[in-house]
N, C-alpha and C positions, 0 to 999 in steps of 0.2 A: 503493501500500500504504502504509494510514495505521492503527499501532499504539498501544495506551495501554499506559501505564504506571502504575501505581497504587502510591504509594507509604502508609505509615504518616502521621501528627501525632503517634503518643505517643513521648511523651520520658520514664518515667520508669522506672527499671526496676524496679519491684514497692515495696515500701519499704524499698529500699536506701538512697534516696537519690542512688545514681546517677542516670547520666543513659543513655537509650538512642535508638532512631532507627530508622531505616534504615541496612543495612551498604552501605556505597560501593560494594565491589568489584563487586556485589549488579545493583547500579541501573550501574553504568561501563560495566561487562562487554559486558550486553542491548545497552546505549546504541547503542554501535561500532557490535557485532553489525549493528541496526538503520538506520541511518542510514549505514553503508557500502556498504548492497543498498539505496540511495535511500528509505528509509521515511519516513514524515512523521511524526514526533512528538508523543503528546500526557502532557503531567504532569498526573496527578490527584490529591489526598489529602483524607479525607476531608473536613477544616477548611480546603482550602483557603493557597494561602502557602510561604511557607518552609515546610517537613518538617526536623525532626529527624534530623541524621549522628550514628549513633550514633560516640562519641569513640571507640569502643577499635578502631574501623574509619578509625579518620583514624591509627593509630600507626606509624609508619616499617616496620616489620614487617606490616605486612596493606598494603604495597602493593604496585601490579602498571604493565604497562607501559598496562592500561586508565585507572586511576585516578590515572597523572602526566599520563598525558593530558585526562584530566577537570582537572587545578589546573594545565594550561592551556590551558581552553578557555572565557573568560568566557559564550558562549552556553548552555553549558547549564548553568556553573553558575549562568543567570540564570534555563531553564527552576524549575531547586528550590527557587528562592528565588520564583518566584510561580508555585505550581501551580494549576493547574485546581480548583474543592469538586468533591469528590463527584457534587452531587444536579445538576451545572453540563452532565456530560458522558453520551451517551447510547450504549447499544451498538448501536443502529444505523448509528453514526457512522462505527467501527471494523472492520478486519476482525479483530483480535487484541488480546487484553489477558496484559499479562507482570506479576507482582508481584514485584517486589524485596523478600527480605527483611529481614532485620535482628528482633532481639526484639515490634520495635515493634507490628509486628503480630499477634502474639498477645494484646493489648488490646482497637484497636480494628477491624478490619479484617474480622478471626474474627467478632466480633458484629455488625458494619456491615450492616442491613435493605440499603441503597444497597448493598452490593459484594458482598452475595447473591444481589440481583434483580438485577446486571450478571453477574454468572457463568454462574446460570441460562437466561439470556435472549441470551447470548452462545451459551451448547455449546446452548442454541438451534434459533437460527440457522444450525446445522451454525460460528461460529465459532471455531478455538482458543484454547483458555486453560495460561497458563503460569505457574508460581507456583513458585521457589527458596528454598532452605533452612528459614527460619524460614514464610515467606510459605505455601507449603502448610496451614498452621493456616488462611489464609482459610479453607477449604476447609469446615470445622469443620462448620455451619450450612448447607449451602448443598444441594439434595435434588436427587434427580432426576427425572424429569416421575413416575413412579409415588409418590410420597412419600419413596420410601429415600432415607437416605445422597448424594449421590454416588457418591460414592466405591466403596458398597459391590459387592466382588466385580471394584475396576478395580485394576493395576497402576501402584502410586504409589510413593513412599518422598520423603523431608523428611528435617528437622535430624533426627540418629540419638538417642537414646536415649543412650550414648554420650559418644555429639558436648558435649551438654547436658552431661555430669556431669564432663568436660574446664574445661567452661571454671565452673565450677562456679556453677553457674544451676540444679538438677533442683527446686530448692525453693522457688527465684524465684516463677518462669513463672508464668503460671496452667492451665497446660497444656502435655502435655507430647508433638511433632508425631507421633511415630511411636507410641506409644499411643493419643494420638488414631487417626489412621490406624487401624489394626487394633482400635479399636471400632467400630470404622464400616462393618467390615467390609470394609478396603482389604486389597489383598493387597501387603503394605509389604514391599519387601527394600533391599539399600545395599549401597555399596562400602566401601570399608574409609577409618574416621574421616579427611577430611577432602581426601579423595583426588575426583576428579568422577565424579559415577557422576546419570545420569539415567533415569526413568521415564515411556514413553511410550505411550498408552493411547488410543487412537482423537484427538480433538480434545484429550484433555488431558494436558501435560506437568508433569512434579515434576523438579525436583533435588535432591539433599540437600544442599550446603552452598556455602557458597564461592564453590569450584573449580569447583561445578557449574554456574555461573551465566553463561558465557559457552555449555558444550555444551546446554545449556538452550533457550538464543536459536536459537542455528544450528538445533535439531530443529525450533523454529516455526517458521521462516524455511522450512523443508525442507515442513512441511505446507501452506505457501502458496503454495509454488509458486514 
């Protein structure tokens, strides 16, 4: 079982002068779900090399058992320091792809033609795609075979407008994940703010927020049988 995890290379939080990147829990929790199931994991990003960690996800209040395990796992840390370039990976080499969130993907992966093509190719080959929190933003430009938005008519979730408002970034992000999914015709639903919530529709799995990353990874494993 070979799983590709794709992280952002973007580290600037709009024009705020603050840093962003990927959210640690959203990588660590799925990583250990996959690793403990015996999967081979490859990590890629648009630029390759070291990926930027959202500093807020490193705060003591944001830590979980999985992030603490990560902090004591040099091999996992080394993966994040030496990610493959997106242009170097091929959908044919993997059984599934998982996108952790953080705000970064809204700026780079949502518009990345290689990421868009990879998702379309994976789904076209009958392979599952999962994305959590802000990472469902990567589906923004992805098309179904008939040229309509991929998410049209599909059950989806992602970081809620109310959650974005709670972190004070509604006017900073390039688009709101909830609004985008609805505008593209997705059947958007959500759970309570910060509570685990996963939507599955065929080969597409989406999770609402950081707490949804582990159940989303478990849902992906279930699809892989």
